[in-house]
N, C-alpha and C positions, 0 to 999 in steps of 0.2 A: 563188393560189386563186380560183376563180370563185365569186362569190356569186349565187345565184338568188333572185329575189324573187317571193313569192306574195302577192297582195293580202291585206291584213289583214282578217279577218272577225270582227267583234265577237262574234257569236253563238257562235263556237267558241274564244274566247280561253282558256277554262278546260277545253277538251276534254282528256280523259285516259282511258287504259285503265281506271284504277282507278274513275273516276266513271261509266264507261259501264254502263248498265243492260243486262242480258243476259236478255231475255224468253224466249229459246229456246236449245236446245243448240247450234244452228248459230251464233247470235250469240257464244256462249262459245267455240266452235271458231275463228271468225274472229278474235276478239280475241286469243286465244292465239297463233294463227298470225302475226298482225301484230306482236305483242309480241316473239315469238321472232325474227322477221325483222329487227326493228329492232336486236336485239342481235347476231345472227350474220350478218346480211346477207340481202338479198332476191335470190334467184337465179331467180325465176320471174315470168312475167306472171301477173297476178291479175285475175279478174273478180269484182266485188261486185255482185250483182244482187238486186233486190227492189223492192217497191212503195214509194210515196212515204212518207217519214217513218220508214223502218225502221232508220235509223242508219248508212247507208253513208258519208255525208259526215262525220258525227261521227267515225267510225272512221278515216277518211282523215286528218283533222286530228290525231287522237290519235296516229297513226303518225308524222306530221310532227313533232309536239312531242316524241315519245319519241326520235326520231332526234336532234333538237336537244339534248335533255337528255343523252343518252349521249355525244354528240360535243362537248359544251360549246359549242354554237353559240348565239349570242345570238338570242333571239326577242323582237323589239321589239313594243311595244304602241302603235304609231303607225299607219302606213299600210301597212306591209309585214311579212311574215314573212321573215327572212333565213336562208338555209341554203346549204350547199355540197354538199348531197347530194340534195335533194328539192324538187320543184316541183309545186304543185297548180294546175290550170288547167281552166276550163270549155271543153267542145268548141266552143261558139259563139264564144268568144274566139279560139280557134285559127283557125276559119274566117273570122272578121272580120279577123284579121291578114293572111290570104292575100288576101281580097277587097280590103282597103284598099291593099295593095301593088299589086294589079292596076290600081287606079284612080289611084294616085299618079303625079305628073308625073315624078319620078325614082325609078324602080322599083329595088328590090333584086334581085339575081339570085335566081331561083326557089329555089335550094337554101339561100339565106341567110336567108330569111324566118322559118323556124322553127328557127334554129340552136340556140337555148337549149333548146327542147323536144327536139331531137335528141340533145343531148349531156349533159343533166342525168342523174346516175347513177340516180335514180328519178323517173319521171314519173307523176303521178296525173291522170287525165282524168275530170272529172265530166260527167254528162249525155251519155255516149256514146250515139249514136242520135238525138240531137236534130237532126241534119242530115237533108237530104232524100235522100241517097244518089245524087246526080247524078254523071255521069261526071267533071265538073270537080272536084267534091269528092273523089271517090275517087282521082283522079290526083294531086292535091296531098297528100292524106293518105297515099297509098302511100309517097311520098318520106320522110315522117316515120317511119312504122312500119317501113319497110324499113331505114332507117338504124339505128334502135334494134335491130332484129333482127340486122343484120350485126355490130353492135358489142356484142351480148349485154347490152343495157341493159334492165332490167325496167320494165314499164309496168303500172300499176294502173288498170283501167277500172271506173267506176261507172255503173250504168244501171238504169232502171226496166223495161227491156225484157227479153224472154226471149232466150236465146242464138240461137235460129234467126232472130229478128227482127234482131238485131245483125249476124249473118252476112249477111243479105239487104241491109241498109243499107250496111255497110262494103264488101261484095263479097268474093269468095272469096280474092283475092290478099292482101288485108290480113288477113282473118280467119285465113287459114292461118298467117301469120307470128305473129299474136298467140296462136293456140291451141297452138303448139308450146311444150312445157314450161310448161303453164298450170295454175293452180289456180283452181277456180271455186267460189264460195259463193253460196247463195241465201238471203237474209234474208226470212223470212216474217213474218206478223203485221200487226196494224193500225198505223196511223200513230202514232208516239210523240208527235208534235206535237199531235194531237187529244186524246190522253190528258192531256197537260200543260195544255191549255186548259181541260179539264173540271175 
């Protein structure tokens, strides 16, 4: 069994669907969809879109922890979350891995750099659209998304951008693969972080 490691995030250590506040009907709909998907299996790509602080990342960690709970996978409270089904990663970290390999003295073959991201049963990518949308980025990311598309592995994308902006940045070839068999949710409302601070 392959164990995938997501960096441990203290802020979301207690994330759960039950504790998630649902300020709108769309939040409630997303929560129910992800909860059901954790139990029956996720068979679609998912876009969680919305402004800063609307609960996208919290829901992603709630989904990860629900999978862990249902599958009796240990969730450690040290430096990493352990799972054999799900990985959460920031888009910038994906791009950094690609760029670091290009600069390395002993380079990995291009297809091996993102082997984990290509093969994990469920991949969650935060901050999609944080990249510049350069031809280099699109070429490298195409290999990732095309591999997941061919192997019918679902990807959950979190972004502050609108769908048309994501399509422009990722390019049509990547976006076309992601948008097939896709569920899209838009979380509206003001930042929950600001409310908590007040």
